[in-house]
DRENPAGU-115818 format. One record per residue (C-alpha): x, y, z; residue in three letters. Coordinates in steps of 0.05 Angstrom, whole numbers, padded with zeros to 5 digits, always signed. Each point is the difference from the previous one (the first is absolute). Example, Ala and Ser with C-alpha at 12.3 -4.5 7.8 and 13.67 -1.06 7.14 Angstrom:
<sites>
+00246-00090+00156ALA;+00027+00069-00013SER;
</sites>
This chain:
<sites>
-00011+00439+00386MET;+00011-00052+00069SER;+00027-00077-00022VAL;-00017-00035+00057VAL;+00049-00077+00020ILE;-00018-00037+00052PRO;+00059-00030+00022VAL;+00023-00067+00043TYR;+00077-00028+00002ASN;+00008+00025-00068SER;+00073-00027-00011GLY;+00034+00007-00066LYS;-00072-00013-00029TYR;-00012+00086+00004ILE;+00058+00011-00038ASP;-00034+00011-00065PRO;-00058+00035+00027CYS;+00040+00052+00029ILE;+00046+00013-00057GLU;-00061+00011-00048SER;-00028+00052+00052LEU;+00068+00031-00009LEU;-00004+00004-00073GLN;-00067+00035-00012GLN;-00013+00047-00053THR;-00044+00031+00051LEU;+00032+00057+00029PRO;+00022-00020+00083ALA;-00035+00063+00016ASP;-00063-00027-00025GLU;-00008-00064+00032PHE;+00007-00038+00066GLU;+00020-00070+00021VAL;-00035-00031+00065LEU;+00037-00069+00028PHE;-00044-00019+00050ILE;+00034-00055+00031ASP;-00044-00044+00044ASP;+00048-00021+00050GLY;+00069-00024-00032SER;+00043-00050+00034THR;+00064+00012-00041ASP;+00036+00068-00025ASP;-00052+00011-00044THR;-00035+00055+00037PRO;+00072+00039+00010ALA;+00006-00002-00072ARG;-00049+00034-00012LEU;+00017+00050+00053GLU;+00064+00013-00028LYS;-00035+00008-00067LEU;-00051+00054+00019ALA;+00062+00035+00037ALA;+00034+00002-00077GLU;-00070+00023-00044TYR;-00042+00040+00031PRO;-00059-00023-00033HIS;+00006-00063+00030PHE;-00034-00016+00074ARG;-00009-00060+00041VAL;-00043-00010+00043LYS;+00000-00072+00055THR;-00059-00038+00030ILE;-00009-00054+00047PRO;-00013-00074-00048ASN;-00060+00001-00024SER;+00017-00068-00054GLY;-00032+00017-00056TRP;+00006+00068-00049PRO;-00056+00026+00011GLY;+00008+00040+00060LYS;+00064+00030-00029PRO;-00041+00020-00061ARG;-00057+00034+00028ASN;+00050+00039+00054ILE;+00034+00024-00068GLY;-00065+00029-00021VAL;-00006+00030+00057ALA;+00059+00034+00000GLU;+00006+00020-00074ALA;+00006+00067-00017ARG;+00004-00010-00078GLY;-00066+00007-00041GLU;+00017-00075-00021TYR;+00021-00061+00044VAL;+00021-00050-00049GLN;+00010-00069+00034PHE;+00079-00039-00017VAL;+00018-00070+00049ASP;+00068+00001+00026HIS;+00021-00055-00056ASP;-00018+00038-00063ASP;+00014+00058-00034HIS;-00023+00051-00054LEU;+00025+00026-00070GLY;+00041+00063+00003ARG;-00057+00041-00027ASP;-00063-00033+00036ALA;-00012+00059+00053LEU;+00004+00055-00052ARG;-00052-00037-00054ARG;-00048-00026+00053MET;+00004+00069+00033TYR;-00017+00037-00069ALA;-00054-00044-00021MET;-00035+00007+00069GLY;+00005+00069+00013HIS;-00019+00020-00076ARG;-00065-00049+00006ASN;-00010+00011+00085GLY;-00005-00070-00002SER;-00013-00035+00061ASP;+00039-00070-00015ILE;+00063-00004-00050VAL;+00024-00070-00019ILE;+00058-00009-00033GLY;+00028-00055-00046LYS;+00034-00056+00042VAL;+00048-00056-00014ALA;+00015-00057+00033SER;+00054-00058-00006ASP;-00039-00049+00042PHE;-00075+00017+00011ARG;-00057+00007-00044GLY;-00014+00074-00028VAL;-00063+00028-00039PRO;+00034+00010-00060HIS;-00065+00012-00038GLY;-00016+00066+00048ILE;+00064+00034-00024PHE;-00006-00009-00085ARG;-00021+00070+00002THR;+00003+00068+00048ASP;-00072+00021+00028ARG;-00005+00068+00015GLU;-00061+00000+00043LYS;-00033-00071+00013CYS;-00043-00025+00052THR;-00019-00075+00027LEU;-00063-00005-00055GLU;+00036+00019-00054THR;+00069-00035+00013ALA;+00025-00073+00021PRO;+00029+00032+00058LEU;-00021-00060+00045HIS;+00055-00031-00032ASP;+00055+00040+00034SER;-00012-00014+00075LEU;+00067+00019+00031THR;+00013+00065+00032ALA;+00050+00024-00026HIS;-00030+00063-00033LYS;+00001+00063+00009MET;-00052+00028+00040PHE;-00034+00073+00006ARG;+00018+00003+00077THR;-00065+00049+00009ASP;-00046-00052-00022PHE;+00033-00054+00037LEU;-00012+00040+00062ARG;-00062+00030-00012ASP;-00034-00075-00025ASN;+00030-00035+00065LYS;+00038-00049-00048ILE;+00053-00030+00040ALA;+00024-00068+00015TYR;-00019-00058+00040PRO;+00059-00004+00057GLU;+00034-00074+00027GLY;+00019-00055-00032ARG;-00056-00027-00054ARG;-00010-00006-00078ARG;-00026+00038-00061LEU;+00011+00062+00031GLU;+00014+00030-00061ASP;-00053-00021-00039GLN;-00052+00029+00053LEU;+00033+00068+00007TYR;+00003-00004-00081MET;-00076-00013-00004MET;-00013+00054+00061GLN;+00030+00048-00048ALA;-00012-00011-00058TYR;-00078-00003+00004PHE;-00006+00082+00023PRO;+00056+00014-00045ALA;-00029+00053-00055GLU;+00065+00015-00037THR;+00054-00061-00017VAL;+00059+00009-00046SER;+00038-00063-00027ILE;+00084+00019-00024LEU;+00007-00064-00053GLY;+00050+00032-00025SER;+00063+00007+00042TYR;+00013-00056+00055THR;-00002+00034+00062CYS;+00006-00063+00053TYR;+00043-00060+00001TYR;-00019-00062+00042TYR;+00069-00038+00018SER;-00001-00074+00013LYS;+00044-00008+00066ARG;+00061-00051+00002ASP;-00018-00026+00070ASP;-00075-00014-00015GLY;-00037+00048+00049ASN;-00035+00048-00051ASN;-00073+00007+00028SER;-00056-00043-00015GLY;+00048-00054-00011SER;-00019-00035+00057THR;-00052-00060-00004ARG;-00070+00026+00013ILE;-00045-00029+00060VAL;-00069-00005-00028PRO;-00040+00014+00048SER;+00036+00066+00018GLY;+00010+00011-00088TYR;-00076-00007-00015TYR;-00026+00037+00067GLY;+00031+00059-00025ASN;-00013-00007-00069LEU;-00069+00003+00029ARG;+00003+00068+00014GLU;+00032+00019-00067VAL;-00068-00029-00023LEU;-00040+00034+00044GLU;+00016+00065-00032VAL;-00006-00015-00065VAL;-00075-00027+00025GLY;-00013+00058+00034THR;+00024+00055-00047ARG;-00031-00033-00064THR;-00072-00015-00025GLU;-00009-00067-00022PRO;+00009+00000-00083GLY;+00057-00009-00045ALA;+00051+00053+00033PHE;-00007-00036+00070GLN;+00016-00072-00031ASP;+00054+00033-00037ARG;+00030+00019+00061LEU;-00012-00069+00033LEU;+00026-00038-00059ARG;+00063+00027+00008ARG;+00004-00023+00075PHE;-00034-00072-00018TYR;+00055-00009-00054ARG;+00065+00022+00028VAL;-00013-00012+00084GLU;-00042-00056+00000MET;+00008-00046-00060LEU;+00065+00016-00013GLY;+00022-00027+00069ARG;-00037-00062-00031LEU;+00025-00007-00072SER;+00067-00022-00027GLU;+00059-00002+00022PRO;-00024+00023+00072ALA;-00049-00057+00014VAL;+00044-00055-00031LEU;+00049+00018+00071GLY;-00061-00011+00054TYR;-00003-00057+00042ASP;-00056-00025+00003ALA;-00015+00030+00076ALA;+00019+00068-00033PHE;-00043+00002-00058LEU;-00060-00019+00051ASP;+00017+00066+00031GLU;+00002+00041-00049MET;-00070-00025-00039VAL;-00020+00001+00068ASP;+00015+00080+00004ALA;-00014+00023-00064VAL;-00068-00043-00020ARG;-00035+00050+00059PRO;+00016+00057-00049LEU;-00011-00031-00059ALA;-00082-00013+00024THR;-00004+00064+00039GLY;+00033+00047-00059PHE;+00009-00033-00069MET;-00072-00005-00040GLY;-00018-00027-00062ASP;+00027+00067-00031GLY;+00066-00009+00028VAL;+00006-00074-00021HIS;-00028+00014-00069GLU;+00052+00051-00024GLY;+00062-00047+00026LEU;+00031-00027-00068GLY;-00012-00074-00012ALA;+00051-00037+00038VAL;-00013+00042+00065ASN;-00076-00004-00003ARG;+00010-00080-00003LEU;+00050+00017+00059ARG;-00059+00040+00045SER;-00048-00060-00021THR;+00039-00049+00031LEU;+00015+00054+00058LEU;-00086+00007+00008ARG;+00004-00080+00001ASP;+00046-00006+00056ASP;+00041-00050-00056ASP;+00070+00007+00034ARG;+00039-00051-00033GLN;-00031+00036-00072GLY;+00033+00056+00013LEU;+00058-00031+00008VAL;-00012-00044-00060LYS;-00011+00056-00043LEU;+00051+00047+00031ALA;+00050-00062-00028ARG;-00027-00003-00064GLN;+00003+00082-00007ALA;+00067-00010+00012ALA;+00018-00033-00054THR;-00031+00060-00044VAL;+00061+00040-00025LYS;+00004+00054-00054SER;+00032-00004-00066ALA;+00028+00047-00054ALA;+00027-00011-00071ARG;+00038+00069-00020LEU;-00025-00006-00081GLU;+00051+00063-00031ASP;+00031+00060+00027ILE;+00019+00064-00033ALA;+00018+00071+00012TRP;-00044+00062-00020GLN;+00016+00058-00021PRO;-00006+00045+00053GLY;+00027-00043+00043GLY;-00043-00049+00032LEU;+00013-00080-00008LEU;-00059-00036-00018THR;-00012-00066+00018VAL;-00052-00055-00028THR;-00015-00052+00044LEU;-00058-00058+00021SER;-00018-00020+00066ALA;-00038-00060+00041ARG;-00009-00025+00070LEU;+00037-00081+00000THR;-00008-00059+00048VAL;+00045-00042+00019GLY;+00075-00020-00007LYS;-00008+00003-00081ASP;-00038+00063+00001LYS;-00055-00032-00037ALA;-00046+00052-00026PRO;-00058+00013+00054LEU;-00065-00025-00022ALA;-00067+00014-00001LEU;-00064-00040-00026LEU;-00033+00031-00054ARG;-00087-00031+00007SER;-00043+00038-00058ASP;+00010+00077+00012ASP;+00034-00001+00064ARG;+00070-00016+00031ILE;+00009-00040+00064LEU;+00051+00000+00054LEU;+00031-00076-00025HIS;-00012-00043+00066PRO;+00070-00029-00001ALA;+00024+00078+00044LEU;-00030-00026+00052THR;+00020-00077-00004ALA;+00065-00008+00038ASP;+00067+00015-00044PRO;+00017-00064-00045LEU;+00066-00035-00007PRO;+00052+00022-00039ASP;-00010-00007-00075GLY;-00080-00010+00004GLU;-00046+00047-00034ARG;-00070+00017+00032PRO;-00054-00050-00037ASP;-00066+00044-00030ALA;-00047-00046+00024ASP;+00021+00003+00071LEU;-00055+00003+00047PRO;-00030+00062+00042ASP;+00032-00034+00069ALA;+00035+00067+00034GLY;-00050+00052-00031LEU;-00046+00014+00061PRO;-00064+00019-00034THR;-00007-00063-00043GLY;+00001+00036-00054GLU;+00063+00027-00041PRO;+00005+00079+00013LEU;-00013+00040-00078ASP;+00056+00051-00002VAL;-00020+00030-00071THR;-00002+00067+00031GLY;+00068-00001+00020GLU;+00031-00016-00062ILE;+00005+00075-00020LYS;+00010+00021+00067ALA;+00078-00038-00008PHE;+00051+00047-00001LYS;+00079-00002-00017ALA;+00043+00065+00024GLU;+00062+00014-00004VAL;+00057+00028+00039ALA;+00077+00032+00011LEU;+00016-00025+00065ARG;+00079+00033+00033ASP;+00036-00069+00017ARG;+00030+00036+00054GLU;-00049+00044+00030THR;-00062-00030-00020ALA;-00037+00056-00026VAL;-00047-00015-00054GLU;-00027+00042-00051TRP;-00056-00023-00052PRO;+00004-00004-00064CYS;-00058+00020-00054PRO;-00027-00063-00027VAL;-00062-00020-00045THR;-00025-00069-00001PHE;-00053-00050-00025THR;-00027-00062+00035ALA;-00027-00061-00030ALA;-00027-00061+00019ALA;+00039-00043-00054GLU;-00017-00082-00008ASP;+00041-00051+00021LEU;-00039-00065-00019GLY;-00035-00038+00038ASP;-00049+00049+00018GLY;+00046+00038+00037ARG;+00034+00073-00011CYS;+00043+00045+00025GLN;+00000+00075+00007VAL;+00067+00038-00036ILE;+00012+00066+00020LEU;+00035+00033-00076ARG;+00021+00070-00006GLY;+00063+00060+00000THR;+00031+00028+00064ALA;+00040+00071-00010GLN;+00068+00002+00042LEU;+00020+00072+00011PRO;+00063-00020+00005ALA;+00036+00066+00013ASP;-00063+00040+00035ALA;-00074-00012+00019PHE;-00050+00063-00014ARG;-00004+00047+00055ASP;+00056-00056+00045ARG;+00060+00033-00025GLY;+00065-00045-00025PRO;+00008-00068+00024LEU;+00066-00012+00051PRO;+00052-00033-00022ARG;-00009-00074+00025GLY;-00022-00071-00024PHE;-00078+00009-00020TRP;-00033-00071-00001ASP;-00069-00015-00049VAL;-00043-00031+00032TRP;-00070-00022-00021VAL;-00068+00003+00051THR;-00059-00053-00025VAL;-00069-00002+00032ARG;-00048-00037-00004GLY;-00058-00036+00039LEU;+00025+00026+00058GLY;+00071-00014-00003LEU;+00056+00041-00010VAL;+00069-00027-00027ARG;+00062+00030-00019LYS;+00047-00022-00037VAL;+00072+00031-00032ARG;+00006+00012-00087LEU;+00043-00017-00044GLY;+00016-00082+00009ALA;-00050-00022-00038ASP;+00011+00032-00073ARG;-00007-00002-00074HIS;+00062-00010-00035ALA;-00006+00070-00038ARG;+00009+00039+00074VAL;+00076-00010+00007ASP;+00021+00031-00057ALA;-00049+00060+00013ALA;+00019+00012+00056VAL;+00054+00061+00003ARG;+00029+00062+00042PRO;-00022+00059+00006ALA;+00037+00075+00005LEU;-00066+00042+00031LEU;-00010+00061+00033GLY;+00040+00070+00001SER;+00050-00007+00021PRO;+00001-00071-00041ALA;+00010-00062+00061ARG;-00003-00069-00029PRO;-00065-00047+00012VAL;+00031-00070-00008ILE;-00060-00056-00006PRO;+00026-00076+00014TYR;-00014-00065+00035PHE;+00022-00021+00058THR;+00037-00058+00004HIS;-00016-00061+00016PRO;-00073+00017+00002HIS;+00001+00038-00058SER;-00050+00056+00007ASN;-00005+00073-00016LEU;+00034+00053+00029THR;+00016+00075-00022LEU;+00064+00031+00040ASP;-00003+00069-00004VAL;+00062+00044+00010GLY;+00048-00050-00006ARG;-00017-00040+00063ARG;+00045-00063-00017GLY;-00011-00006-00080LYS;+00046+00038-00053LYS;-00024+00029-00065LEU;+00062-00036-00038GLY;-00008-00069+00024ARG;-00082+00011-00008ALA;+00016+00018-00071LEU;+00047-00054-00024ALA;-00062-00053-00025ALA;-00019+00059-00051HIS;+00037+00013-00058PRO;+00029+00072-00022VAL;-00031+00024-00063LEU;+00038+00054-00049ARG;-00044+00049-00027MET;-00004+00015-00071PRO;+00038+00053-00036GLY;+00071+00028+00001ARG;+00013+00013+00073SER;+00015-00055+00048ALA;-00052+00001+00047GLU;-00016-00061+00038LEU;-00072-00018+00029ARG;-00003-00032+00070LEU;-00054-00045+00035GLY;-00021+00046+00059VAL;-00060+00033-00010PHE;-00014+00075-00009ALA;-00075+00023+00015PRO;-00034+00062-00034ASP;+00029+00049+00019PRO;+00068-00028+00030ALA;+00059+00037+00033THR;+00070-00003-00037ALA;+00053-00021+00045THR;+00071-00022+00000THR;+00058-00060-00002ALA;+00059-00014-00011GLU;+00036-00046-00060LEU;+00055-00036+00015VAL;+00047-00023-00042LEU;+00049-00068+00009SER;+00053-00038-00022SER;+00026-00069+00016ASP;+00057+00029+00028SER;-00042+00023+00054GLY;+00006+00077-00013ALA;-00062+00047+00000GLY;-00027+00066-00020HIS;-00064+00030+00019PHE;-00043+00046-00054LEU;-00064+00044+00036PRO;-00062-00020-00040VAL;-00073+00031-00005GLY;-00063-00051+00006LEU;-00058+00034-00044ARG;-00073-00026-00001PRO;-00027-00029-00076VAL;-00057-00038-00011LEU;-00003-00034+00064GLY;+00077-00016+00008ARG;+00054+00038+00020PHE;+00052+00011-00058HIS;+00073+00011+00015LEU;+00037+00039-00064ALA;+00068-00013+00008LEU;+00053+00053-00005PRO;+00041+00007-00073ALA;+00070-00004+00032ARG;+00019-00016+00062ALA;+00058+00040+00028PRO;+00056-00016+00038GLY;-00010-00072-00023VAL;+00054-00036-00032PRO;-00010-00022-00068ALA;-00020-00083-00001GLY;-00052-00046+00002SER;-00040+00007+00069TRP;-00069-00027+00028GLN;-00048+00047+00013LEU;-00057-00003+00056GLY;-00032+00051+00045VAL;-00016+00005+00074ARG;-00073+00017+00010LEU;+00013-00003+00082ASP;+00051+00045+00015GLY;+00081-00012+00005ALA;-00010-00060+00045LYS;-00058-00034-00041GLY;+00001-00060-00049PRO;+00020+00013-00067GLU;-00040-00009-00059LEU;+00036-00015-00060PRO;-00015+00019-00063LEU;+00038-00020-00058CYS;+00079+00008-00020ASP;+00024+00062-00036VAL;+00058+00030-00024THR;+00035+00058+00015VAL;+00037+00037-00062THR;+00068+00038+00002GLU;-00039+00065+00001ASN;-00048-00018+00057GLY;-00066-00035-00042ARG;-00033-00044+00031LEU;-00031-00057-00038ARG;-00046-00052+00016PRO;+00000-00073-00045ASP;-00055-00023-00025ASP;-00017-00049+00056SER;-00055+00043+00027VAL;-00076-00018-00041PRO;-00035+00057-00033TYR;-00068+00012+00028ALA;-00053-00020-00049ASP;-00015+00066-00046ARG;-00081-00026-00003GLY;-00012-00012+00070GLU;+00034+00075+00017ILE;-00051+00029-00048ARG;-00055-00037+00024ALA;+00025+00023+00075MET;+00003+00078-00020ILE;-00076-00003-00035VAL;-00033-00043+00066ARG;+00037+00064+00031ARG;-00023+00051-00035ARG;-00075-00026-00004ARG;-00005-00006+00081THR;+00035+00079+00001ALA;-00056+00015-00047LEU;-00059-00036+00037ARG;+00029+00024+00070ASN;+00005+00076-00031GLY;-00072-00018-00033LEU;-00029-00019+00060ARG;+00029+00047+00042THR;-00017+00068-00035LEU;-00064-00035-00039GLY;-00037-00039+00051GLY;-00026+00066+00039PRO;-00041+00024-00062LEU;-00010-00064-00024VAL;-00042-00006+00065ARG;-00043+00047-00020ARG;-00019-00015-00069LEU;-00068-00036-00009PRO;+00003-00075+00000PRO;+00004-00012-00073ALA;+00053+00051-00012ALA;+00039-00032+00058ARG;+00000-00069-00043LYS;+00019+00035-00054ARG;+00058+00036+00036VAL;+00033-00058+00028ARG;-00006-00050-00057ARG;+00041+00058-00042LEU;+00046+00002+00058ALA;+00008-00081+00005ALA;+00024+00013-00079LYS;+00044+00052+00017LEU;+00042-00039+00057GLY;+00002-00069-00032GLY;
</sites>
């Protein structure tokens, strides 16, 4: 394995990269690091030479300044000794286990390219491609064209045999050209979506790659080369249209959309349109156009008609379109998943009015107000607005796009920008607003794997924010979840102890924006404080057993805490105590005796966050002369009927799961009529 890193006047920004390479779990004798210095004028070469002298698997090669990463990368591939080459930029860094995992995946599949999951705190990331691991895929079977940066692992002989090389010198879109030249001949591409391999990091000096303003003629001249690769390597048809549509939507229409186009002066807008239109007319046929979402189809029509002010007008109005999400309910599930029930929609304007569509017989049309200039504050779109702004002279039919509306839910680490998609189930429906108008509402649930994602391991300690993405009509809008919520939600939010060993996961609403976040591993929140709003209950029976408000999954791991007996005089005594999971909560059994504690009245509390953590008050207790501990009657008892109902529900759930596990394979072999009878019987037994 060879890691190729072009460097130029790196300064402090290379530190995380170097540190991540030194911390790799792949043994140092199984990979090399090639720093290709592009004629740095600072102390970068001397620093790298010192590293190479200290670490035998580091090498440095200095070349005359070429001004761009292309030539250093080509030299790196030529110099590489490894079976695979991984490109890394000097101001980015790798996950600790990235090289080992990526190499293992590539080696077992004979992959030509391995794409590792990426995270970024400043640039867009194609999260969809990383939803799952893919051992083997190609450009035809997976949306690889959504990932066009070169920070991937390539089989070295694959690059050499196919003569895949970077264009050298200053230019734009060199990664896209390189990747499209690589994707077409690649017979096996693997995607590692279950581990974050690569981190793009925002520089505080603003000098990240690609951050400078484009020169339209040069940029789109370079894009033409990419489109020509697609055109020469594919036949006209759906596959070619799908590839071209990505470039049309992102590099072309995307730069004539909000917010970018709203910042152009008239001269630069003319430069942009003059550069984009020849590519649109030359490469983007009707098949590409018709596959766009409604708003981008409208944008495409405006571009085809050379309506430059129409593009600005549409962008100005589309910039007022946001997404909104309402949290309807929240509940822990026995397996440790946090289920959220929510609704989501697109809104328009500062007052977040519904994005209205028009009903016309059995059709649903794009409201013409979407292309009108934004209304003054407080005014609402009029259903009878004329079709001004709709270039076709007829409202745009979006009936077929209603079912294509989607909502996605993700957990995002606030500090590292790592994002994990959550399992969701949503339905989209057009609901009436009156006056012939309607809006699309998405309703459903999401499962937040608060402790561990399937095949991805436990969530790292940190603040995990809940984000909702709404997709529809060619628009993509993201919003935090929680600020708009049903009144019942606050009482339902409770902390949990998950995993083995047990660690806290504390859902809370941020201040001042009141959005839902999960604190995993006591990043900033404490169990003691989070439980203050949840009553402590005493279990029926002779023993003094308290039911705490902290959720316990099934199965759960018992853990320990510390009882605190304190008095008005400030004296304190501490007793270890166990916490055991019972019916979805952790229970605390008070000891019968308090050895060493003087007789008298005491305030009893428990520390759940260690010796320095906050104390959760429980009740007043009396310690008798012979050391017996007796709680007072201030703690309310748990309802016996509710406890019995929980026991019944748990037993039925266990029975259903058992029947499904043991009987499922046998039932599937039965004739259809017999299968129905057995399933009806199982439903009766399972309640």
